[in-house]
N, C-alpha and C positions, 0 to 999 in steps of 0.2 A: 289831326289830333283826335277828333271824335271817332274816326274809324279805328284807330289804334286802341282807344279806350273800349270801344265796342267789342273788339276781339278779346281783350283781356277779361272783360266782364263775361263774355260768352264762355270762354274757357273755364273761368272760375265757377260759373253756375253749372256747367256740364259736370265738372269734377264733384261739386257739392251734391248734385242730384244723384250721381252714381254712388256716393257715400251713403246717402239716405236709402237708396235702393238696396245696397248691400245689407244694411241693418234690417230693413223690412223683409228682404229675401231670407235672411237668417231666421227671423221670427216665424215667417210663413212656413218654411220647410220643417222647422221643429214641430209646429202645431199640426200641419196637414200632411207631413211626410216628405221625404227627400225625393228629388228627381233621380233619374239614372245617373250612374257614377260620372260618365263623361259630361253630362249636362250640368250637374251640380258643380263639378270642379271647373268646367269651362266657363260658366257664368261668373264664378268667383274670380278667375284669372282675367277674364275679359273686363269686368267692371273695375277691378283693382288696377290693372295695367293701364287702361285708358285714363282713369282718375289720376294716376301717377304722372302721366304725360301732360295732364292738364295743370296739376299743381306744381310740378317741378320742371321748369323749362330746360331745354337742351343745354343752354349756357346762361346762368343767371346774370352774369355780367353783360352779356349781349342784350338780354331782356331789359335790364335796368339802365343801360347806357344810352348815349345820345346818337349812336350810329344806327340810323334806320335800316341800312342795308343788312348789317349783322343781326339786328333785332328780327327782321322779317325772314332772314335766312334760318335763324333758330326756330322761329315759329313754323316755317315750312317743314323743317326736320321733325318738329313735334307732330305735325299733322300726318306726315308720312309714316312715322313710327307707330302712331296710334292706329292708322289705317292698316299697317302690317299686322298688328295685334288683332284687330277686328276681323280682317280677312282670314287669318290663320285659324282662329278659334271657330268662326262661323263655318268655314269650309270643313273643318274636322267634325263638327257636330252634324253637318248635313250628310257627310259621307262616311260617318264612323262605322256603321254596320256593314256597308259595302267593303270598306277597307279591311276590317277584321275578318270578314268571311272570305274575301277573294284576294286581297293584295297585301296582307301582312307578311313582311319579309320581302315583298316584291313590289315596292311602290312605283307608281307611274310618275311622269314628269310633274303633273299637277300636285300630287301628294308631296313630292320633294320640295316644290315651291312653298307649299303650306308649312312643312316642317322647318324649312330654312328661315322663312320670314318670322314664324312664331318664336323660334329659338333666339334669333337676333333681337327681337323686341323684348323678350324676357331678360336677356343679358343687358340691354340698354336700360330696362327698368331697374335692375340691380345697381347699375352705375349711378343712377339718379337717386336712389334711396339710400344706398350704403357705400357709395364711393368706389374707388378703384381697388381698395384692399380686398373686399370679397370678390369683386369681379376678377381680379388677377388670380385668385385661388381657383375659381371656376375655369378660367381660360387655360390655366396650367393643366387641369384635368382634360379639357378639350384637346389641347396640344398633345397630351399623352395618348389620347385615343387615336389621333392621326399618326403619330410618329413613335409610339412606344415600342413598335416592333424593331426599332433600331437600337434599343437599349439592351444592356447585358443583364444577366442574372435574373433575380426575382422580378425585375421590372419589365422583362420582355413579355409581349403578348403577340398573338397571331395578328397579322395585318388585317385592318378593317377598312372596308370601302366607305366612301363618303355617304352613300345611301344608308348603310347600316348605322353609322354614327348619328346622322341627322334624324333618322326614323326613331332611334332609341331616345334621342334627346327630347323630342316633342311627342311623347307617348305616355302610356300608363306606367311605363318603366322609368320614365324620366320626369319631365315637368309635371305630369298629372299623377305622380306617384304618391307614396305614403305620406310624405310631408304635407303636400297640398291637401290631401284627403283629410288629414287631421284638422287643418285650419278650417276647411269648408264644413266639416261635419260636427266638430266639437268646440274648437277654440273660439270661434267667432262670437258666440253668445257671451263668453266671459270677457271679451274685449268690450262688448256693449255694456256689460255689467260694470266694468271699470269706469267707463265714461259716465254712467249714471251715478256711481259712487262719488266721482270727482265733482260733478256739476250740482249734486245735492248738498255739497259741503261736508260729506262724510269723511273725506280725507283729512280735512282740518280737525275733525273730531278725534281722529287717530292721534294726531300730533298733540292736541290739548290733553288727552287722557294720558299719553305717555309722559308728558312733562309733569302733570299733576302728581303721578305716582312715583316718579324717580328724581325729579328736580331738586328735592330737598336733601338728597344724599350727595356725598362727595363723588364726583364723576357723573352725577345725575344728568347733566345736559347731554353728555356723550352717550350715556346709556339710553336716554329717551330717543336719541336719534336712531339707535339700533332698533328699539321697539317700534317706533313710528314707521321705520322703513320695512320692518317685518310685516306689520299690519297692512300698510298701504301697498307694498310691493308685491304681496301675494296675489292681489287682484290685478295690479298694474302690469306686471310681467316684463317690464323693461328696466334694466339697471340704470342706464343714463337718464331715462324719464323719471325714475324714482329719485335720483340725485337732485334733479331740477325741482321736483315737487316738494320734497321734504327738506332738502339741503339748503334751499333759499332761506329757510327759517332757522334750521338747526346749526348751520355753519357759523353765521354771525353770532349766535348766542354762545357757542362753544368758545369762540375767540374772546368774547367779552368776559368769559369766566376764567381765562388765563391759558387756554390751550393755544399753541401756535397755529398760524393759518394753515401750514402744511398738515399738521396733525388733524385739525378740524376737518379739512378737506378729505383726508385719508379715512377718517371715521365714517364720514358720509358715503364715500365711495365703497368702502368695505361693507358697511351696514346695508347698502342697497343691494348686495348680493343675497341678503337674508331672505327677502320676500320671495325670491324665485325658488327657494328650497323649503318654504314654509307652507304646510297644508293650511286650508283645504285646496287652494287652487294651484300653488307652486308656479305662478306665471303660466307658462305653457308646457312645462316639463312633464307633469303628471299625465297629460293627455297624450303627448307623444309616446311616453313609456307604455301607456295602456294600449295604444294602437300597435306598437311594434312588438311588445312582449305577449299581448293577449291576457295579461294579468288585470283583473278588475280594478277600476279606478279607485273604488273604496279601499281595496286591499293596499294599493300603493300609498294612499293617504296614511293608513295606520303604520305601515313600515317606515314611512318618511318622518314620522313625528319625532322620535328620539334623536336621530341625527340632526334634524333642524333645530331642536331645542339645545342640543349640545353646541352646535355652531353659534347660536345666538348667545348662549351663556359664555362661551369662550370670548366673544367680542366684548360683552359687558364686563367680564372680569378684567380683561386687558385694559380697557379704558379707565376702569375704577383704580386699578393698580397704578396706572400712569398718573392719575389725578393725585393719589397719595404721594407718589414719588415727587411730584412737582409742588406739593403742598397747596393744591387748589381748594377753593372754598365751594361749598354748595350754593344753590340759589337761595336768596332770601324769600320770605313769604310774599313780599311785595312783587317779586319777579315771577312768581308762579301763577298759572291760570287758576282761577277760583271756580270750584264746582257751584253751579247754580241750577235752579229748577228748569231752566230752559234747555238744559242738556238731557233731561230725563226722557222726553219723547224721542229725541234723536237717537239716544242709546237704545231705547226700546225698538225702534225701527231697525237699527243696525243688528241687534240681537235676533230679531225676528227673521231678518234676511239670512243671517248665517245659520240659524236653526233650520229654516226651510231648506237651505242648500244641503246641509249635512243630513237632515232627515230623509230627503229624497235619495241622496246618494247611497246611504246605508240601507235603504229599503229597496235597492235594486233598480231605481230609475236610471235611465240613460243620463250621462253627465250633461248633455245638451239640454234635456228637459229640466233637470235640476237647476241648471244655470238660468234657464228662462223663467222658472218659477221664482227663483231668488231675485231676478231682475224685476219681475212683476211685483213681488212683495215690497221691494225697496221703492219702486216707483209709486205704488198705491200708498205706502206709508208716508212718503214724502209729501204727497198731496194732502194728507191729513194733518201735517205738522206745519205750522205757519212759517217757522224759520227755514224749513227745507223746501217749501212749496215752490215748484217751478212755474213760471208764467209760460205763455206760448213760445216766446223766443228761446227760452231755455230748454223747453221740450224739443223744439226743432234742433237746437244745438246738440242735444243728446243723440238724436238720430244721425246728425252729421258727424260728430266725434266718434260715435260707435263704428261707423263705416270707415272713417279716416284712420282709426287705430288699426284697421285690418290691412291697409294698403301695403306698407312695407313688409309686414309679416307674410302676406300672401305671395308677394313677389320673391322674397328671399327663400321661402319654402319651395316655390316652383323651381327656382334656379338650383337649389340644393338637390332637387330630384335628378338633375343632370349628373351631378357628382356621384350620387348613389347608384344610378344606372351605369355610369362609367366604371365604377369599382366592380360592379357585377359582370359586365360584359367582357372586361379584360381579365377577370380573375385575380386582380391585384388584392382585393379584399381577402380572398381565401388564402393567398400566399402570405400576406402580412399576418393573418391569424395564425397560420402554421408556424411562422417565425416566433410569435409570442408564445405559442404552446411549447415550442422547442426550448425556449428560454425558461418557461415556467416549470418544465419537468425537472429542471435542476435547481431552480430558484424562483419561487412564486413571487417573492418581493420584487425581484428585478422585472418580472413580467408586468406586475402591477405598476411599477415605476415607469416602465416604458409606455404603458397605456396612459398614465397620468401626464407624462411629458408630452405625449402626442396631443392630448386634449388641450393642454395649455398653449402649446406652440401653434397648433392649427387654429385654435380659437382666438388668438390675439387679433383684436380689431373686428371680430365677427359677433353678431348677435348670439345669445345663448343657444337658441334653437338651431342655428346654423352650425355652431361649434359642436353641439351634441350629435347632430345628424351626420356630420363629417366623420366622426370617429366611431360611433356606436356600431355601425355595420362592419367595421374592421375588427375592433377590439373586443366587443361583447361576446361573439361566438367563441373566441379564443379563451377568454377568461372563464367563461361558463364551462368550457371543456376541461378546465383545470380543477373542476369540482365545486366552484362557487355557485350560489343560487342565481337565477336569472335576474331577479329584481335587485339583489344586492350589487350585482355587476353593473346594471344600468344606472343605479343610483350613484355608484362610484364614478362612472364616466360623466354623469350629469353634473355632479358637484364640481369636478374640475373644469367642465365647460362653463359653469357659472363663474368660477374663480378666475378664468382667463380674462374676465372683464377688469380685473385689477392688476394684471401681470404686465409689467413694462416689457418692451418699450411702447407697445400699443395697448393701452389700458383705457377702454371707452369710459368707464365710470370715473377714472381719474381725470380725463379730459373734461368731462361734464362738471366735475367738482372744482376744477382749477379756475373756471370763470367766476365762480361765486367766492372761492377762497382767496383769489388773487395770488396764487402760488403756481410754481411750475408743475405741469402735468407729470413730468418724469419724477420729480421729488415726491409728489402725492402718490404716484404709483409705487415707488419703493417703500414709502411709509405705510401704504395700504398692505403690502405684502408682509411687512413686519408686524403690523397689528393683527393681520389675519393668519399669521404663521401657524398657529395651532389649528386653524381651520383647514390649512393645507394637509395637516396630518390626520384630520378626522376620518376621511374615508378609509384609511388604513386601520383605524381603530375598530370600525364595525366589520371589516373583513377578518381581522384577527380576533375580534371579540363578538362573534355573531349573536351571543346571548342578548346583546342590547337591542337587537332588531325585534320589535314586537310583531306578533302575528305569524311567526315562523315556527311555532310549536315548542319554544324553549320553556323550561320550568320557571316559575315565578321567582324562586330563590336565586337561580342562576342569572336571570334578567336583572333582578334588583342589585345583586352583588356587582354585576358587570357595569351597570349604570353608575353606581356609587364610585367604583374604581375609575371610570372614565371621567366623572365629574372632578374627582380629586386630581387625576392626571392633567386635566385641562387647567386647573388652578396652578399646579406645580410647574407645568410647562409655560403657562403665562407669566408666572413669577420669574422664571429663568429668563424669559424673553424680555420682559420689561426691566428686570433687575430690582424688584421690590417684593417683599413678603413681610409685612408688619414692620419692616425697616428696609433701608437700601441694602442690597446684597452685593458682596464682592464677587470676584470671578469664581473662586472655589465654591462658594455658597450657591451660585447660580448653576454650576455644573452638578452639584449634589441634587439640587431641586429637579434639574432636567433628568438625571439618571433615575431618580425614583419615579418621576412621571412616566418615563419610557417603560420602567419595570411594570407599572400598573396596566399598561396597554399591550404588553408583550405576553404571548402565551407561555405557560410554564413548560419546561422541558424535563427536568429531573424530579420535580415534586408534583403533588396534586395541585390542580389549577386553583381550587378553592383556597388551599393553604398559601399559594403564591399571591393571590389577590389580597387575602386578609393580611398577609405580612406586608405587602406594599401599602395597604391602607394604614396600618399601624405606623410604618415608617414615615409616611406622608403627614399624618396627624401629629406625630412626634416632632417632625421638622417644623410644622407650623407653631407648635407650642414653644419649641426651643428658640426660634427666631423672635418670638414675642415676649420672651422673658425680660422683665424690667422695662418694657416699652408700653406706652399708652397709645401708640399709634395702632390703627386698624389696617384693614386691607388683606 
């Protein structure tokens, strides 16, 4: 028994120390400079991979069961796979310059062993962190590399040898490609920042402030869930984790106020998408976009502001209209958190952290350095505030959780590199782009719809970063070639990658919410789509109304008019969706509301665009007044 306990403890401490090392390595390389590309990425992959094999056994049931033979078989597999990862990365680092100078494209047997063991260990890491859903997608791509030359039409590619496939997989074009680069160079420090935010209690402050400002209004509990998720999720970067963090408090409160369990779970699931599209951090999306497009991170933040606010407001309007339709009450003063002077220093520290982050970014600092300075500001500030001050054990936990938050993201981005490399080496990405361009030449809407469906379908059950990276290298060049700006195109794809987390049948956010709400994940998923229906239309809004995108040279009048029109369209479409606008709406009234909403976001054809927008605004305002005549209800 002692021997078994010793093994479990040893494995736990190895994983923990690797997490602490990843946090320290991140800080060190930001302060003193990064290592060469292969070393920087290799160390990240090596530490994250081995830590995953320490924390996540080959078969948890074997590990926790009473059958010693199966338990030790699983442990033996853990040791072997960790050894494969160590050998592959160390061999590659030792021989990297010789391989690139003499053997690139002509690997010897030792190289092939390294590539094979490294690729298998990465795929096993994906299985342990994200299950068979993501692994099966990657394996389909691998199978396509081997046997795609048997397929007809656009899916055909030239036969590839095993050596070509496996070399591409465990190379700078595959595992060590752009996705892992972004994690190792930029994203890591923001994962650490999220851990510090959580452990200093700043996440709880987000929830308290959200409820204090919105709870006294009809639909306030649901609206506060949206706001809390937007604030916390921007740093957190994970929809399911956001649901578990904020939903554990907001879902029970919503059900106490009269919302059904399914609706409350759906609000939390849908609201947890907000954080990943909300500047300044946008989960990991902004960094990936900056790395792929070459557009400065600060510019992406500016461009993303209006779409993020429109999406947030669409959710807040929908839940408020639903509350009016059901006749729900607001929270009483006794149920609301009360502002007290103990909040003041915590708010000051939070504001100082955000100010430092934004100031550094807009002054041209590297995002990683801005993130490090924001983390330092938060940590120093927390030491000065008694309610936030961490003791030694909590400081240690910050280092551990900072590294632990990187594990699954590092593994998934490494594995997605195989998919990106596969699309490139087979030419499928180019051919798919050509198909979208061909469709778009006759109908841009169909081309965009094709890209959106691709994001949602491919992204089911996948983390946002994986979903975005799966599609962006296929669809973005095609859509850009149709005349749209690069950043608008990437933002379009990223939004649908985010929304795939609430799209049935595999909706990760809905599954996370179902455990708290005690409702079916499928029911929550479909309700999430209904609540977020306007959100699914938003990317088309800024494609067809580019004036609402800030920072792209549009006139102030055009931007203001476009934003007003979109806000009114969101309200009208939400009213049609929920069936309430100052009163319950019948079917014809819902149709009229939807038609005017669509009019507001549709470009004019036969008249001046300003005239079209102003006419739509007048009709929408008139409809609001008409439905409210003789009624004391709001909404």
